[in-house]
C-alpha positions in Angstrom: -16.5 60.9 17.9 -18.6 58.1 19.3 -17.3 55.1 21.2 -19.4 52.1 22.0 -18.7 48.7 23.6 -20.3 45.4 22.6 -19.9 42.9 25.5 -19.6 39.5 23.8 -19.3 37.6 27.1 -17.6 38.1 30.5 -14.1 37.9 28.9 -14.5 39.4 25.4 -15.7 42.7 24.1 -15.6 44.7 20.9 -15.0 48.5 20.9 -16.3 50.5 18.0 -15.0 54.0 17.4 -16.8 56.2 14.9 -14.8 59.2 13.7 -16.3 62.1 11.9 -14.5 64.6 9.7 -14.7 67.3 12.4 -12.6 65.0 14.7 -9.5 65.0 12.5 -9.9 67.8 9.8 -8.1 70.6 11.7 -5.2 68.3 12.8 -4.7 67.1 9.2 -4.7 70.7 7.9 -2.2 71.9 10.4 0.1 69.0 9.6 -0.1 69.7 5.8 0.6 73.3 6.4 3.7 72.4 8.4 4.8 70.1 5.6 4.3 73.0 3.1 6.4 75.3 5.3 9.3 72.9 5.7 9.2 71.0 2.3 12.3 71.4 0.1 11.1 70.5 -3.4 13.1 71.2 -6.5 11.6 74.0 -8.5 9.9 75.7 -5.6 11.1 78.2 -3.0 10.7 77.0 0.6 7.2 77.7 1.9 5.8 78.3 -1.6 5.0 74.8 -2.7 1.4 74.8 -4.0 -0.9 73.2 -1.4 -2.5 71.1 -4.1 0.9 69.5 -4.7 1.4 68.9 -0.9 -2.1 67.3 -0.7 -1.3 65.0 -3.6 2.0 63.9 -2.1 1.2 63.7 1.6 -2.5 63.9 2.5 -3.2 60.2 2.7 -0.1 59.5 4.9 -0.9 62.5 7.1 -4.5 61.3 7.5 -3.4 57.8 8.4 -0.9 59.0 11.0 -3.5 61.4 12.5 -6.1 58.7 12.5 -3.8 56.3 14.2 -2.9 58.7 17.0 -6.5 59.7 17.4 -7.5 56.0 17.8 -4.7 55.3 20.3 -5.5 58.3 22.4 -9.3 57.9 22.4 -9.1 54.1 23.0 -6.7 54.5 25.9 -8.8 57.2 27.5 -12.0 55.2 27.0 -10.5 52.1 28.7 -9.2 54.3 31.6 -12.5 56.1 32.0 -14.5 52.9 31.9 -12.0 51.1 34.2 -11.7 48.2 31.7 -9.2 45.7 33.0 -7.8 44.2 29.7 -5.3 41.5 29.0 -2.8 42.0 26.3 -3.5 44.9 23.9 -6.6 45.7 21.9 -6.5 44.1 18.5 -7.9 46.0 15.5 -10.4 44.1 13.4 -9.1 44.1 9.8 -10.8 46.4 7.2 -10.1 45.5 3.6 -10.0 48.2 1.0 -10.5 51.1 3.4 -11.5 54.2 1.4 -9.4 57.1 2.7 -11.3 59.6 0.6 -14.4 59.3 2.7 -15.3 61.8 5.4 -16.4 59.5 8.2 -14.7 56.3 9.5 -15.5 53.4 11.7 -12.9 51.2 13.4 -13.4 48.1 15.7 -11.1 46.6 18.3 -11.2 43.3 20.1 -10.6 43.3 23.8 -9.7 40.4 26.1 -11.0 41.2 29.6 -9.5 40.1 32.9 -11.8 37.7 34.8 -13.5 38.6 38.0 -12.5 36.3 40.9 -11.6 36.3 44.5 -8.3 35.2 46.1 -8.6 33.3 49.4 -5.2 32.8 51.1 -6.8 30.6 53.8 -8.6 28.2 51.5 -5.9 25.4 51.6 -3.3 24.8 54.2 0.4 24.9 53.2 3.3 23.5 55.2 5.8 26.0 56.6 9.1 24.2 57.5 11.4 25.1 60.3 14.7 23.4 59.5 17.0 22.7 62.4 20.8 22.0 62.2 21.1 18.7 64.0 24.3 17.0 65.1 24.7 15.4 61.6 24.8 18.9 59.9 27.1 20.4 62.6 29.5 17.5 62.4 29.7 17.6 58.6 30.4 21.3 58.8 33.1 20.7 61.4 34.7 18.0 59.2 34.6 20.3 56.2 36.3 23.1 58.2 39.0 20.8 59.5 39.7 19.5 56.0 39.7 23.0 54.5 42.2 24.3 57.1 44.1 21.1 57.4 47.4 20.2 55.6 48.1 17.7 52.9 50.5 14.8 53.6 51.9 12.2 51.3 49.8 9.0 51.2 51.4 5.5 50.7 48.2 4.0 49.5 44.8 5.0 48.1 41.6 5.0 50.2 38.3 6.8 49.7 39.6 10.1 51.0 42.9 10.1 49.2 43.4 13.0 46.7 44.9 11.5 43.5 46.8 14.1 41.5 46.8 13.1 37.8 48.2 14.4 34.5 45.9 13.2 31.7 47.1 13.0 28.1 45.3 12.2 24.8 48.3 11.2 22.7 46.3 11.2 19.4 45.3 14.8 19.6 48.0 16.0 22.0 45.4 17.2 24.5 46.4 17.3 28.1 45.4 18.5 31.5 45.7 18.0 35.2 43.1 17.1 37.8 42.6 15.9 41.4 40.2 13.0 41.8 38.8 10.7 44.5 38.1 7.0 43.9 34.4 7.6 44.2 34.5 9.8 41.1 35.8 6.9 39.0 33.3 4.6 37.3 33.6 0.8 37.0 35.4 -1.7 39.3 38.4 -2.2 36.9 39.0 1.5 36.6 38.8 2.0 40.3 41.1 -1.0 40.9 43.8 0.7 38.7 43.6 3.9 40.6 43.4 2.2 44.1 46.6 0.2 43.5 48.6 3.1 41.8 51.7 4.7 43.2 53.1 8.2 42.4 54.9 8.0 39.0 52.7 5.2 37.6 51.3 5.7 34.1 47.9 4.1 33.6 45.9 3.6 30.4 42.2 4.1 30.2 39.3 4.5 27.7 37.4 7.7 28.2 34.0 6.0 27.7 32.6 5.3 31.2 35.7 6.5 33.0 34.0 8.9 35.4 30.7 9.1 37.1 30.3 12.7 35.9 31.4 13.9 32.4 32.6 17.2 34.0 35.5 15.3 35.6 36.7 14.2 32.2 36.1 17.6 30.8 38.3 19.2 33.5 40.9 16.5 33.2 41.5 17.0 29.4 40.5 20.7 29.2 37.6 19.9 26.8 34.6 21.9 25.9 31.2 20.4 27.2 30.2 19.4 23.7 33.5 17.5 23.2 33.0 15.3 26.2 29.6 13.8 25.3 30.1 10.3 24.0 33.9 10.6 23.8 35.5 7.2 23.2 39.3 7.4 23.0 42.4 5.9 24.7 44.2 8.2 27.1 47.0 7.9 29.6 47.0 9.1 33.3 50.2 9.8 35.1 49.9 9.7 38.8 51.9 12.7 40.1 51.0 12.5 43.8 48.9 10.7 46.4 47.8 12.9 49.3 45.6 12.7 52.3 44.3 15.7 54.0 45.2 15.8 57.7 42.5 17.6 59.6 43.2 20.8 61.4 43.1 20.7 65.2 40.1 22.5 66.8 42.1 24.9 68.8 42.3 28.7 69.4 44.5 29.3 66.4 41.8 27.8 64.1 39.0 29.6 65.9 40.8 32.9 65.5 41.3 32.2 61.8 37.6 31.6 61.3 36.0 34.4 63.3 38.7 36.8 64.5 40.7 36.9 67.8 38.8 35.7 70.8 35.3 35.6 69.2 35.1 31.8 69.7 37.1 30.2 72.4 35.7 26.6 72.7 34.6 23.8 70.5 31.1 24.1 72.1 30.9 27.8 71.1 32.1 26.8 67.6 29.3 24.3 67.2 26.7 26.8 68.4 28.0 29.3 65.8 27.8 26.7 63.1 24.3 25.8 64.2 23.2 29.5 64.2 24.7 30.2 60.8 23.3 27.0 59.2 19.8 27.7 60.5 19.9 31.2 59.0 20.7 29.6 55.6 18.0 27.0 56.1 15.5 29.7 56.9 16.1 31.2 53.5 15.5 27.8 51.9 12.4 27.3 54.0 11.1 30.8 52.9 11.7 30.1 49.3 9.9 26.8 49.6 7.0 28.5 51.4 6.7 31.1 48.7 6.7 28.6 45.9 4.2 26.3 47.7 1.7 29.1 48.5 1.9 30.3 44.9 1.3 26.7 43.6 -1.6 26.3 46.0 -3.2 29.6 44.8 -2.8 28.5 41.2 -4.5 25.2 42.0 -7.4 26.5 44.0 -8.1 29.9 42.5 -10.4 29.0 39.6 -11.2 31.4 36.8 -11.3 31.3 33.0 -9.2 33.3 30.6 -10.0 34.8 27.2 -7.8 32.1 25.7 -8.8 32.5 22.0 -8.1 36.3 22.2 -4.8 35.8 24.0 -3.6 33.2 21.4 -4.6 35.7 18.6 -2.8 38.5 20.5 0.4 36.4 20.9 0.2 35.5 17.2 0.3 39.2 16.2 2.1 41.1 19.0 5.7 39.9 18.5 8.3 41.2 16.2 7.8 38.2 14.0 4.2 37.0 13.6 3.5 33.4 14.8 1.4 30.7 13.1 -1.8 29.7 14.9 0.0 26.5 16.1 3.0 28.4 17.4 0.7 30.9 19.2 -1.1 27.9 20.8 2.2 26.5 22.1 3.3 29.9 23.4 -0.1 30.4 25.2 0.2 27.0 26.8 3.7 27.9 28.1 2.5 31.3 29.3 -0.9 30.5 30.8 0.4 29.7 34.3 2.3 32.9 34.4 -0.7 34.9 33.2 -2.8 33.3 35.9 -0.3 34.1 38.7 0.1 37.7 37.4 -3.7 38.2 37.8 -3.7 36.5 41.3 -0.7 38.6 42.3 -2.4 41.8 41.1 -5.5 41.0 43.2 -3.3 40.5 46.3 -1.3 43.7 45.6 -4.6 45.7 45.4 -6.3 44.0 48.4 -3.3 44.3 50.8 -1.8 47.5 49.4 1.5 45.9 48.4 2.6 48.4 45.7 6.3 48.8 45.5 7.4 52.4 46.0 10.6 53.8 44.5 11.8 54.7 48.0 11.6 51.0 48.9 13.6 50.1 45.8 16.2 52.7 46.7 16.5 51.5 50.4 16.8 47.9 49.2 19.6 48.8 46.8 21.4 50.7 49.6 21.1 47.7 51.9 22.6 45.4 49.3 25.4 47.9 48.6 26.1 48.2 52.3 26.4 44.4 52.6 28.8 44.2 49.6 31.0 47.0 51.0 31.2 45.2 54.3 32.6 42.1 52.6 35.6 44.3 51.5 36.1 45.7 55.0 34.1 49.0 54.4 31.8 48.7 57.4 30.7 52.3 57.8 29.9 53.9 54.4 28.2 57.4 54.6 24.7 57.9 53.4 26.0 60.0 50.6 28.2 57.2 49.4 25.3 54.8 49.5 23.0 57.3 47.7 25.6 58.0 45.0 26.3 54.3 44.3 22.6 53.3 44.4 21.8 56.2 41.9 24.2 54.7 39.5 22.8 51.2 40.0 19.2 52.4 39.6 20.1 54.2 36.4 19.8 50.8 34.8 16.1 50.0 34.1 16.7 46.3 34.1 18.3 46.6 37.6 15.4 48.6 38.8 13.0 45.9 37.6 15.0 43.2 39.2 15.2 44.9 42.6 11.5 45.8 42.4 10.7 42.2 41.8 12.7 41.2 44.8 11.0 43.8 47.0 7.6 42.6 45.9 8.6 38.9 46.4 9.6 39.8 50.0 6.3 41.6 50.5 4.4 38.5 49.2 6.4 36.2 51.5 5.6 38.4 54.6 1.9 38.4 53.5 1.8 34.7 53.1 3.4 34.2 56.6 0.7 36.5 58.1 -2.4 35.6 56.2 -2.0 32.1 54.6 -3.3 29.0 56.3 0.0 27.5 57.4 0.8 24.3 59.3 4.2 24.2 61.0 6.6 21.3 60.6 10.0 21.1 62.3 12.6 18.7 60.9 16.3 18.3 60.3 18.0 19.5 57.1 18.5 15.9 55.9 14.9 15.0 56.4 13.9 18.3 54.7 15.9 17.4 51.6 14.6 13.8 51.6 11.0 15.1 51.8 11.6 17.6 49.0 12.9 14.9 46.7 
């Protein structure tokens, strides 16, 4: 067997594999003998079918199967030995009217090669945000806590904070449902006026078109499917069953103990500090995700290299379960190009900084997640055997292993970016962060 490579350019090559009879003859003969031994053919005793009959029936299919395996094994070994970094899979060049009765064969495969490039994490600066919980965030959270743990009292009139309990009815189709709404959810001055002057027991008439700011409120009110709500234009009734205001809970020891356990928090000042600490932990996660995304986008923008695009389009056209047209493959390539580019960049970083994910790391990550989940249900001290047994069941699912491996790699990338990327620090409040992002 002889294998040669014809380098078309930096990104494309053709592999030619010349196979002689001596490369496959013995394998084919063994396979045919095995067929003869096992064949159950009417009129012949097992193992006594004439070889001529076996050759006539099976030789070409056996030869094709043997040749296919020989090609796969030799091509794979050649690419490994030559350290060829390929994209996609080799594509066989078509051979029309191949004569299977000849002794020697020649096959060709197209290869798309990965480009040669360098990744420079310090080339372009990226902003790393430190988000602080200012008074506005703390006071909003305090207000939310007081409302959540407060009590409902009957309201005499409607204001912006009044919870209006409503029974909705579509009399035509006998569809009904209940909902709690605020005035701000209602669209249009005339509709808001009806609700704002209503009393418990009043029955109001509305048209569904333009009744709410958000279609989800109408969907919930009438128990509709999402597709039923869009463009709905019918007359409905709304019976006001109650008007209630939420009286805020007092910031006292009873509330502190409900929130964090007896004696953990004893003053409003301590509560605010706890809110600030917890909020900034959550903000740090958002900041990290933003940093990860921004460094990736920066790398994609400033790491320039070409791809074997024609080869990849052809490969996409042929590699799926259902073949694509040339136009469909072009569209698929355009959607995938950015992902392909980042996979190559990521591969360079993994190799350069030794970021390979080991199974032990996947297992430890799974155990940590399981430990956190168990703590939520009051199981704070699971044994290592319990964690090992549960993680083994979780990691028995290949999809779950891949998901966890991706998360572990993402964390490694984030830590790498924090250490090696050209970062400029920016401290701002959460509200300013959201405004800047939008």
